[in-house]
VEXKE-348882 format. One record per atom (N, C-alpha, C): residue number from 1; residue in three letters; atom name; x, y, z. Coordinates in steps of 0.001 Angstrom, whole numbers, plus 524288, in hexadecimal, padded with zeros to 5 digits. Layout:
BEGIN
NUM, ALA, CA, X, Y, Z
...
REM end
This chain:
BEGIN
1, UNK, N, 8034F, 7FB65, 80000
1, UNK, CA, 80000, 80000, 80000
1, UNK, C, 80378, 804D4, 80000
2, UNK, N, 80257, 80878, 7FCA3
2, UNK, CA, 80558, 80D43, 7FC7D
2, UNK, C, 80405, 81090, 8013E
3, UNK, N, 80809, 8131A, 80369
3, UNK, CA, 8073B, 81628, 8082D
3, UNK, C, 80334, 81A74, 80775
4, UNK, N, 80308, 81CDF, 802F0
4, UNK, CA, 7FF6A, 82134, 80242
4, UNK, C, 7F9C5, 81F69, 801FE
5, UNK, N, 7F8DC, 81A59, 8016E
5, UNK, CA, 7F384, 81863, 8016C
5, UNK, C, 7F144, 817E7, 806F0
6, UNK, N, 7F49B, 817DA, 80AE6
6, UNK, CA, 7F2CC, 816E0, 81039
6, UNK, C, 7EEC6, 81AD5, 8120D
7, UNK, N, 7EFAE, 81FF7, 8118D
7, UNK, CA, 7EB95, 8238E, 81349
7, UNK, C, 7E679, 82294, 81073
8, UNK, N, 7E6C6, 8214C, 80B7D
8, UNK, CA, 7E208, 82037, 80887
8, UNK, C, 7DF74, 81B3D, 80A7B
9, UNK, N, 7E28A, 8173C, 80BBD
9, UNK, CA, 7E051, 8124B, 80D8E
9, UNK, C, 7DDB5, 812EB, 812D6
10, UNK, N, 7E030, 815C1, 81661
10, UNK, CA, 7DE0A, 81666, 81BA1
10, UNK, C, 7D941, 819EF, 81B88
11, UNK, N, 7D952, 81DE3, 81844
11, UNK, CA, 7D523, 821BF, 8182F
11, UNK, C, 7D236, 821CD, 81303
12, UNK, N, 7D252, 81D7D, 81038
12, UNK, CA, 7D07B, 81D64, 80ACD
12, UNK, C, 7CB18, 81FB1, 80A15
13, UNK, N, 7C755, 81E0B, 80D0F
13, UNK, CA, 7C215, 81FD6, 80BEA
13, UNK, C, 7C10E, 82565, 80DB1
14, UNK, N, 7C42A, 8277E, 8111F
14, UNK, CA, 7C384, 82CFC, 8128D
14, UNK, C, 7C4BD, 8305F, 80DD7
15, UNK, N, 7C8B0, 82ECF, 80AE7
15, UNK, CA, 7CA59, 831D8, 80666
15, UNK, C, 7C849, 82F89, 80152
16, UNK, N, 7C3F3, 82CBF, 8018B
16, UNK, CA, 7C1F1, 82A06, 7FCEE
16, UNK, C, 7C0F4, 82DC4, 7F868
17, UNK, N, 7BF5C, 8326C, 7F99A
17, UNK, CA, 7BE1E, 8361C, 7F56E
17, UNK, C, 7C2FC, 837F2, 7F287
18, UNK, N, 7C7A1, 8371C, 7F4DA
18, UNK, CA, 7CC64, 83913, 7F26A
18, UNK, C, 7D0CD, 83524, 7F2AC
19, UNK, N, 7CF9B, 8302E, 7F289
19, UNK, CA, 7D393, 82C26, 7F33C
19, UNK, C, 7D855, 82CB7, 7EFC0
20, UNK, N, 7D7D8, 82D9F, 7EAAD
20, UNK, CA, 7DC8C, 82DEB, 7E778
20, UNK, C, 7E037, 8324E, 7E92A
21, UNK, N, 7DE12, 836BB, 7EAA0
21, UNK, CA, 7E16A, 83B09, 7EC35
21, UNK, C, 7E3EF, 83A07, 7F17C
22, UNK, N, 7E115, 837B2, 7F51C
22, UNK, CA, 7E33B, 8369F, 7FA46
22, UNK, C, 7E784, 8328D, 7F9F4
23, UNK, N, 7E73A, 82F21, 7F61D
23, UNK, CA, 7EB0D, 82AF7, 7F5B2
23, UNK, C, 7F06D, 82CF6, 7F423
24, UNK, N, 7F0C6, 831C6, 7F236
24, UNK, CA, 7F5D5, 833E0, 7F0B3
24, UNK, C, 7F95E, 83455, 7F575
25, UNK, N, 7FE6F, 8331B, 7F4E9
25, UNK, CA, 801EE, 8330E, 7F961
25, UNK, C, 8029B, 83862, 7FBF4
26, UNK, N, 802CD, 83C85, 7F917
26, UNK, CA, 8033F, 841CB, 7FB2E
26, UNK, C, 800F2, 84580, 7F72E
27, UNK, N, 7FFFF, 84A37, 7F8CF
27, UNK, CA, 7FDF4, 84E0E, 7F529
27, UNK, C, 7FAD0, 85218, 7F80C
28, UNK, N, 7F84D, 85589, 7F51E
28, UNK, CA, 7F53E, 859A0, 7F7A2
28, UNK, C, 7F059, 85756, 7FA23
29, UNK, N, 7EE05, 85A1D, 7FDD5
29, UNK, CA, 7E920, 8583D, 8001D
29, UNK, C, 7E505, 857AC, 7FBD1
30, UNK, N, 7E1B5, 853C9, 7FC70
30, UNK, CA, 7DD73, 8530E, 7F8C1
30, UNK, C, 7D855, 85402, 7FB9B
31, UNK, N, 7D480, 855BF, 7F8B8
31, UNK, CA, 7CF4D, 8567D, 7FAEA
31, UNK, C, 7CC80, 85146, 7FAF2
32, UNK, N, 7CA46, 84FF7, 7FF6D
32, UNK, CA, 7C748, 84B26, 80006
32, UNK, C, 7C1A4, 84CD0, 800CF
33, UNK, N, 7BE44, 84B1A, 7FD50
33, UNK, CA, 7B8D5, 84CB9, 7FD97
33, UNK, C, 7B587, 84884, 7FB11
34, UNK, N, 7B274, 845CF, 7FE2B
34, UNK, CA, 7AF15, 841DE, 7FBDA
34, UNK, C, 7AD63, 83DBB, 7FFAC
35, UNK, N, 7AADA, 839BA, 7FD8B
35, UNK, CA, 7A8B0, 83599, 800E0
35, UNK, C, 7ACCA, 8319F, 80283
36, UNK, N, 7ABA7, 82F01, 806B8
36, UNK, CA, 7AED0, 82AA0, 80894
36, UNK, C, 7AB12, 82699, 80AD1
37, UNK, N, 7AC89, 821AF, 80A8E
37, UNK, CA, 7A94F, 81DA5, 80CF7
37, UNK, C, 7ACD2, 819CC, 80FCE
38, UNK, N, 7AACB, 817AE, 81407
38, UNK, CA, 7ADB9, 81435, 81770
38, UNK, C, 7AA64, 80F72, 8189F
39, UNK, N, 7ACB5, 80AD4, 8188A
39, UNK, CA, 7A9E3, 80602, 819DA
39, UNK, C, 7AC51, 80347, 81E94
40, UNK, N, 7B047, 8058C, 820F5
40, UNK, CA, 7B307, 80300, 82540
40, UNK, C, 7AFCF, 80275, 82A39
41, UNK, N, 7AB6F, 80514, 82A97
41, UNK, CA, 7A836, 804C6, 82F4B
41, UNK, C, 7A47F, 8001C, 82F2F
42, UNK, N, 7A42A, 7FD75, 82ACE
42, UNK, CA, 7A051, 7F949, 82A37
42, UNK, C, 79B3B, 7FB5E, 827FF
43, UNK, N, 79B05, 80066, 826F4
43, UNK, CA, 79698, 802FB, 8246C
43, UNK, C, 798CA, 8078B, 82159
44, UNK, N, 795C1, 80980, 81DB2
44, UNK, CA, 7978D, 80DC6, 81A64
44, UNK, C, 797A5, 812EC, 81D63
45, UNK, N, 79C0C, 8158C, 81D12
45, UNK, CA, 79C96, 81ADF, 81F0D
45, UNK, C, 79E0D, 81E35, 81A5B
46, UNK, N, 79B00, 8224A, 81970
46, UNK, CA, 79C37, 825D4, 81527
46, UNK, C, 79E6D, 82ADB, 81762
47, UNK, N, 7A171, 82D83, 81430
47, UNK, CA, 7A3D0, 83255, 815F9
47, UNK, C, 7A45D, 8363F, 81199
48, UNK, N, 7A4F3, 83B18, 8131D
48, UNK, CA, 7A61A, 83F57, 80F86
48, UNK, C, 7AADA, 84226, 811C0
49, UNK, N, 7AF13, 8422E, 80EC3
49, UNK, CA, 7B404, 84448, 810A6
49, UNK, C, 7B577, 84929, 80D99
50, UNK, N, 7B79F, 84D16, 8105C
50, UNK, CA, 7B985, 851DF, 80DE8
50, UNK, C, 7BE88, 8538F, 810A2
51, UNK, N, 7C1EA, 85614, 80DC3
51, UNK, CA, 7C6BB, 85819, 80FFB
51, UNK, C, 7CB4A, 85749, 80C56
52, UNK, N, 7CFE6, 856E2, 80E99
52, UNK, CA, 7D4B5, 85623, 80B9C
52, UNK, C, 7D7DC, 851BB, 80E05
53, UNK, N, 7DB35, 84F5D, 80AD4
53, UNK, CA, 7DEA4, 84B2F, 80CA2
53, UNK, C, 7E3D7, 84B92, 809C6
54, UNK, N, 7E7F1, 849DC, 80C68
54, UNK, CA, 7ED1E, 849ED, 809FC
54, UNK, C, 7F07F, 845CB, 80C8B
55, UNK, N, 7F360, 842F0, 80948
55, UNK, CA, 7F74D, 83F46, 80B30
55, UNK, C, 7FCAC, 8418D, 80A15
56, UNK, N, 80018, 84142, 80DFD
56, UNK, CA, 8056B, 84332, 80D7E
56, UNK, C, 80918, 83EA5, 80E7B
57, UNK, N, 80C80, 83D8B, 80AC6
57, UNK, CA, 81067, 83972, 80B71
57, UNK, C, 8156D, 83BFA, 80D5B
58, UNK, N, 81767, 83A27, 811C9
58, UNK, CA, 81C2F, 83C54, 81403
58, UNK, C, 820F4, 839D6, 81169
59, UNK, N, 82591, 83C29, 8120E
59, UNK, CA, 82A4B, 839D4, 80FCE
59, UNK, C, 82B5D, 83448, 811BD
60, UNK, N, 82985, 832F4, 8167B
60, UNK, CA, 82A60, 82DAF, 81890
60, UNK, C, 82679, 829B9, 81666
61, UNK, N, 8228C, 82B94, 81375
61, UNK, CA, 81EA3, 82818, 81150
61, UNK, C, 819AA, 827CF, 8148A
62, UNK, N, 81992, 82A54, 8190E
62, UNK, CA, 814CC, 82A8F, 81C26
62, UNK, C, 810D5, 82E05, 81950
63, UNK, N, 80BEC, 82D7C, 81AC9
63, UNK, CA, 807CB, 83091, 81854
63, UNK, C, 804C3, 83371, 81C87
64, UNK, N, 803C5, 83870, 81B81
64, UNK, CA, 80084, 83BA9, 81EE2
64, UNK, C, 7FBA3, 83CF6, 81BC5
65, UNK, N, 7F719, 83BA8, 81DDC
65, UNK, CA, 7F226, 83CA2, 81B35
65, UNK, C, 7EF23, 840B9, 81E4A
66, UNK, N, 7EE43, 84533, 81BE5
66, UNK, CA, 7EB86, 84979, 81E83
66, UNK, C, 7E61B, 84A22, 81C27
67, UNK, N, 7E2A8, 84C7C, 81F2E
67, UNK, CA, 7DD4D, 84D4F, 81D4B
67, UNK, C, 7DB19, 8526C, 81F71
68, UNK, N, 7DD44, 856D6, 81DBD
68, UNK, CA, 7DB5A, 85BD7, 81FC3
68, UNK, C, 7D5BE, 85CF4, 81E12
69, UNK, N, 7D293, 85E5F, 821C3
69, UNK, CA, 7CD22, 85FC0, 820A2
69, UNK, C, 7C9B5, 85B32, 81F05
70, UNK, N, 7CB6C, 8565D, 81FED
70, UNK, CA, 7C860, 851D5, 81E3C
70, UNK, C, 7C3D3, 850E4, 821FE
71, UNK, N, 7BF2D, 85052, 81FC2
71, UNK, CA, 7BA73, 84F4C, 822CE
71, UNK, C, 7B77C, 84AE7, 8202B
72, UNK, N, 7B4A4, 847EE, 8234D
72, UNK, CA, 7B163, 843C7, 82124
72, UNK, C, 7AC53, 8437F, 82445
73, UNK, N, 7A80D, 842A0, 8217B
73, UNK, CA, 7A303, 8419D, 823EE
73, UNK, C, 7A19C, 83BFD, 822B2
74, UNK, N, 7A0E3, 838DA, 826C8
74, UNK, CA, 79FB2, 83349, 82635
74, UNK, C, 799FF, 83242, 8279E
75, UNK, N, 79798, 82E8F, 824DC
75, UNK, CA, 79246, 82CEE, 82615
75, UNK, C, 79201, 82702, 825CB
76, UNK, N, 78FC6, 824A1, 829DA
76, UNK, CA, 78F16, 81EFC, 82A13
76, UNK, C, 78953, 81D9D, 82A36
77, UNK, N, 78822, 818C3, 82BA7
77, UNK, CA, 782B0, 816FB, 82BC0
77, UNK, C, 77F23, 81A0D, 82F70
78, UNK, N, 7815B, 81C79, 8337F
78, UNK, CA, 77DF5, 81F60, 83710
78, UNK, C, 77C30, 8249A, 834C0
79, UNK, N, 77E77, 82626, 8304A
79, UNK, CA, 77CC5, 82ADB, 82D90
79, UNK, C, 77EB2, 82FF8, 82FD1
80, UNK, N, 78169, 82FCD, 8342C
80, UNK, CA, 78351, 83493, 836A9
80, UNK, C, 788B4, 835F1, 83476
81, UNK, N, 78937, 83A97, 83213
81, UNK, CA, 78E51, 83C0D, 82FF3
81, UNK, C, 7923C, 83D2B, 83452
82, UNK, N, 79711, 83B83, 83375
82, UNK, CA, 79B58, 83C75, 83717
82, UNK, C, 79F69, 83FAB, 8343D
83, UNK, N, 7A02F, 84483, 835F5
83, UNK, CA, 7A3E7, 84809, 8336A
83, UNK, C, 7A907, 847F0, 83667
84, UNK, N, 7AD4B, 84709, 83388
84, UNK, CA, 7B275, 846B5, 835EA
84, UNK, C, 7B64E, 84A44, 83315
85, UNK, N, 7B9A0, 84CC7, 8361E
85, UNK, CA, 7BE0E, 84F98, 833F8
85, UNK, C, 7C2B0, 84BEE, 83492
86, UNK, N, 7C528, 84A87, 83036
86, UNK, CA, 7C95B, 8469F, 83055
86, UNK, C, 7CE50, 848F0, 82DED
87, UNK, N, 7D059, 84CE0, 83095
87, UNK, CA, 7D4D0, 84FD8, 82E9D
87, UNK, C, 7DA01, 84DEE, 830C6
88, UNK, N, 7DA3B, 8491B, 83276
88, UNK, CA, 7DEFA, 84709, 834CB
88, UNK, C, 7E343, 845FC, 830D8
89, UNK, N, 7E7A7, 84453, 832F0
89, UNK, CA, 7EC3B, 84300, 82FC1
89, UNK, C, 7EDAA, 83D59, 830EB
90, UNK, N, 7EEF7, 83A74, 82CD2
90, UNK, CA, 7F0B3, 83509, 82D5B
90, UNK, C, 7F662, 834A8, 82BA8
91, UNK, N, 7F979, 831E4, 82EC3
91, UNK, CA, 7FEFA, 83106, 82D95
91, UNK, C, 7FFC2, 82B30, 82CB0
92, UNK, N, 801A5, 829BC, 8281C
92, UNK, CA, 80278, 82444, 826B8
92, UNK, C, 8084D, 82336, 82663
93, UNK, N, 80A1A, 81F3C, 82935
93, UNK, CA, 80F8B, 81D84, 828B3
93, UNK, C, 80F86, 817B7, 82773
94, UNK, N, 813E2, 815CB, 82566
94, UNK, CA, 81430, 81090, 8233E
94, UNK, C, 818E9, 80DB0, 82567
95, UNK, N, 81871, 80B84, 82A36
95, UNK, CA, 81CED, 808EF, 82CA6
95, UNK, C, 81E9E, 803EC, 829E1
96, UNK, N, 81B27, 80181, 826F7
96, UNK, CA, 81C97, 7FCED, 823D7
96, UNK, C, 81923, 7FCCE, 81F00
97, UNK, N, 81A32, 7F93B, 81B84
97, UNK, CA, 8176F, 7F8ED, 81684
97, UNK, C, 81184, 7F868, 81723
98, UNK, N, 80FB3, 7F586, 81B11
98, UNK, CA, 80A1F, 7F470, 81B9D
98, UNK, C, 8079F, 7F6F4, 8205E
99, UNK, N, 80A42, 7FA98, 822F5
99, UNK, CA, 80823, 7FD08, 827AD
99, UNK, C, 807E7, 802EE, 826ED
100, UNK, N, 80367, 80522, 82856
100, UNK, CA, 802A0, 80ABD, 8281B
100, UNK, C, 80137, 80C9F, 82D90
101, UNK, N, 8045B, 8102A, 82F9F
101, UNK, CA, 8033C, 812AA, 8349F
101, UNK, C, 8006B, 817C7, 83378
102, UNK, N, 7FC0F, 818B3, 8362A
102, UNK, CA, 7F8FC, 81D6C, 83542
102, UNK, C, 7F888, 82066, 83A60
103, UNK, N, 7F9AE, 82576, 83A16
103, UNK, CA, 7F8D2, 828F2, 83E87
103, UNK, C, 7F4E9, 82CFF, 83CB9
104, UNK, N, 7F09C, 82D73, 83F9B
104, UNK, CA, 7EC78, 8311F, 83E40
104, UNK, C, 7EC4E, 8356D, 84261
105, UNK, N, 7EC0C, 83A4D, 84097
105, UNK, CA, 7EB82, 83EBA, 84424
105, UNK, C, 7E6B4, 841D6, 84281
106, UNK, N, 7E437, 8444F, 84645
106, UNK, CA, 7DF84, 84749, 84513
106, UNK, C, 7DAD4, 843B4, 84458
107, UNK, N, 7D71B, 84566, 84131
107, UNK, CA, 7D252, 84263, 84033
107, UNK, C, 7D2C7, 83F96, 83AF7
108, UNK, N, 7D252, 83A6A, 83B10
108, UNK, CA, 7D2B1, 83740, 83658
108, UNK, C, 7CE5D, 83335, 83645
109, UNK, N, 7CC03, 8325A, 831BE
109, UNK, CA, 7C847, 82E21, 83106
109, UNK, C, 7CB18, 829CC, 82E1C
110, UNK, N, 7CB82, 82541, 8308D
110, UNK, CA, 7CE5D, 820E3, 82E48
110, UNK, C, 7CAB5, 81C64, 82D24
111, UNK, N, 7CB83, 81A02, 828B1
111, UNK, CA, 7C8AF, 81543, 82750
111, UNK, C, 7CC9A, 810D4, 8279D
112, UNK, N, 7CBC5, 80D5E, 82B57
112, UNK, CA, 7CF4B, 808F7, 82C14
112, UNK, C, 7CC3B, 803DF, 82BDB
113, UNK, N, 7CEDB, 7FF9F, 82A8C
113, UNK, CA, 7CC1D, 7FA94, 82A3A
113, UNK, C, 7CB79, 7F80E, 82F97
114, UNK, N, 7C98B, 7FB1E, 8334C
114, UNK, CA, 7C8CD, 7F92A, 83899
114, UNK, C, 7C2F3, 7F8C7, 839AD
115, UNK, N, 7C175, 7F674, 83E07
115, UNK, CA, 7BBDD, 7F636, 83F4E
115, UNK, C, 7B95F, 7FB97, 83FDF
116, UNK, N, 7BC82, 7FF8A, 8411E
116, UNK, CA, 7BA67, 804CE, 841C0
116, UNK, C, 7B910, 8075A, 83C8A
117, UNK, N, 7BBB9, 805F1, 83868
117, UNK, CA, 7BA93, 80802, 8333A
117, UNK, C, 7BC66, 80D8B, 83259
118, UNK, N, 7B999, 81159, 8345F
118, UNK, CA, 7BB09, 816DA, 833F6
118, UNK, C, 7BC75, 818DE, 83957
119, UNK, N, 7C0E5, 81B7D, 8399C
119, UNK, CA, 7C2D5, 81D4E, 83EAA
119, UNK, C, 7C466, 82307, 83E2F
120, UNK, N, 7C275, 82636, 841BB
120, UNK, CA, 7C421, 82BA6, 84225
120, UNK, C, 7C861, 82BDC, 84649
121, UNK, N, 7CD0C, 82D7C, 844B5
121, UNK, CA, 7D13B, 82E21, 84888
121, UNK, C, 7D1EF, 833EE, 84991
122, UNK, N, 7D300, 8352A, 84E7B
122, UNK, CA, 7D3FD, 83A90, 8501C
122, UNK, C, 7D8E2, 83AA5, 85371
123, UNK, N, 7DC2E, 83E76, 8527A
123, UNK, CA, 7E111, 83EC1, 8555D
123, UNK, C, 7E52D, 83B64, 852C3
124, UNK, N, 7E8CE, 8396F, 855DD
124, UNK, CA, 7ED1F, 83652, 853D6
124, UNK, C, 7EC30, 8308D, 854C7
125, UNK, N, 7EBA2, 82D9B, 8508C
125, UNK, CA, 7EB29, 827F1, 850DE
125, UNK, C, 7EED2, 8258F, 84CD2
126, UNK, N, 7F03C, 820AD, 84DB7
126, UNK, CA, 7F356, 81DEC, 849DA
126, UNK, C, 7F16D, 81856, 84978
127, UNK, N, 7F27F, 815FC, 8450A
127, UNK, CA, 7F0FE, 81097, 84414
127, UNK, C, 7F45D, 80E8F, 83FA7
128, UNK, N, 7F3D6, 80994, 83E89
128, UNK, CA, 7F706, 8071D, 83A80
128, UNK, C, 7F394, 803A8, 8371B
129, UNK, N, 7F484, 803D4, 831F8
129, UNK, CA, 7F1C0, 8007B, 82E43
129, UNK, C, 7F5BC, 7FDCE, 82AC3
130, UNK, N, 7F40F, 7F988, 8284F
130, UNK, CA, 7F784, 7F711, 8247E
130, UNK, C, 7F678, 7F97D, 81F28
131, UNK, N, 7F95C, 7F7D7, 81B3E
131, UNK, CA, 7F8EC, 7FA37, 81611
131, UNK, C, 7F3A3, 7F942, 81383
132, UNK, N, 7F088, 7F5A8, 815AA
132, UNK, CA, 7EB41, 7F4BE, 813B6
132, UNK, C, 7E726, 7F7CE, 816C6
133, UNK, N, 7E8CE, 7FAE1, 81AA5
133, UNK, CA, 7E530, 7FDFD, 81DBD
133, UNK, C, 7E30C, 7FB51, 82290
134, UNK, N, 7E4DD, 7F691, 823D5
134, UNK, CA, 7E308, 7F3CA, 8287D
134, UNK, C, 7E5BE, 7F5E9, 82D59
135, UNK, N, 7E2BB, 7F6A7, 83185
135, UNK, CA, 7E4FA, 7F8AB, 8365F
135, UNK, C, 7E8DB, 7F4CF, 838B6
136, UNK, N, 7ED74, 7F6BC, 83A07
136, UNK, CA, 7F151, 7F3A2, 83CD6
136, UNK, C, 7F17B, 7F53A, 84291
137, UNK, N, 7F092, 7FA41, 84398
137, UNK, CA, 7F07B, 7FC43, 848EF
137, UNK, C, 7EC08, 8002F, 84956
138, UNK, N, 7E8DC, 7FF82, 84D5D
138, UNK, CA, 7E458, 802D4, 84E58
138, UNK, C, 7E623, 8083C, 85017
139, UNK, N, 7E297, 80BED, 8501A
139, UNK, CA, 7E3BE, 81147, 851A9
139, UNK, C, 7E63E, 81191, 8570C
140, UNK, N, 7EA1F, 814E7, 8577E
140, UNK, CA, 7EC6B, 81623, 85C8B
140, UNK, C, 7EDEE, 81BE2, 85C61
141, UNK, N, 7EF3A, 81E04, 860E3
141, UNK, CA, 7F0B3, 82381, 86134
141, UNK, C, 7ECF4, 82684, 864A6
142, UNK, N, 7EE20, 82B81, 86542
142, UNK, CA, 7EB23, 82ED7, 868D3
142, UNK, C, 7E5DD, 83089, 8669F
143, UNK, N, 7E4FF, 82FE7, 86187
143, UNK, CA, 7E01C, 8318D, 85F20
143, UNK, C, 7DBBA, 82DA5, 85FF5
144, UNK, N, 7D75C, 82EA3, 85D69
144, UNK, CA, 7D2CF, 82B3B, 85DE6
144, UNK, C, 7D152, 82905, 85893
145, UNK, N, 7CEB5, 8248F, 858AC
145, UNK, CA, 7CCA0, 8221F, 853F4
145, UNK, C, 7C6E7, 820D5, 85503
146, UNK, N, 7C365, 822FC, 851E3
146, UNK, CA, 7BDC5, 82243, 85298
146, UNK, C, 7BB87, 81F2E, 84E10
147, UNK, N, 7B899, 81B21, 84F51
147, UNK, CA, 7B5F3, 817FE, 84B5E
147, UNK, C, 7B15A, 81B29, 84938
148, UNK, N, 7B1BF, 81CC1, 8444B
148, UNK, CA, 7ADA7, 81FD9, 841D9
148, UNK, C, 7A8FB, 81C77, 84060
149, UNK, N, 7A9DE, 8177D, 83F44
149, UNK, CA, 7A594, 813FF, 83DB8
149, UNK, C, 7A145, 813E5, 841D6
150, UNK, N, 7A2C3, 813D5, 846C3
150, UNK, CA, 79ED8, 81396, 84AEF
150, UNK, C, 79B7D, 81888, 84B28
151, UNK, N, 79D7D, 81CDF, 84921
151, UNK, CA, 79A86, 821C7, 84916
151, UNK, C, 796C0, 82220, 8447F
152, UNK, N, 797B7, 81F03, 84069
152, UNK, CA, 7948F, 81F59, 83BA9
152, UNK, C, 790F9, 81AB9, 83ACB
153, UNK, N, 7919F, 816B1, 83E05
153, UNK, CA, 78EC2, 811CD, 83D42
153, UNK, C, 788F7, 81229, 83E6A
154, UNK, N, 7864F, 80DFB, 83D01
154, UNK, CA, 7809C, 80DD9, 83DDB
154, UNK, C, 77F38, 80DCC, 84398
REM end
């Protein structure tokens, strides 16, 4: 798996409206505006995302993914919209060929292949995934991780 694909793999459906542009390793911020859908909760969650996103590749090969002004409104089976500001920063490092270490700061909406499905992280958290996006280490750190599925479910 190419390193620049990792932010897209971890956050793929958040940036669904602009996937080709987000997949670029570095470049100017892109406008993200459009629908997103998530199935990780065991039910359909739809979203409308607006804002900007940018991936920065450092000289060491690490990736910094920023999302200034990024907002998303999610709706699940209960019909109640959930509005989130997700302007956090993600730092991706690659200690080995198949391991990705992720450090999240600020507010981030993450889609992971875990029972929680969609997770809002706030503050500083870190976790580890393999090159296929499977969790190797659960969230840790001083920040919080909230299961969004439970807020949108029937």
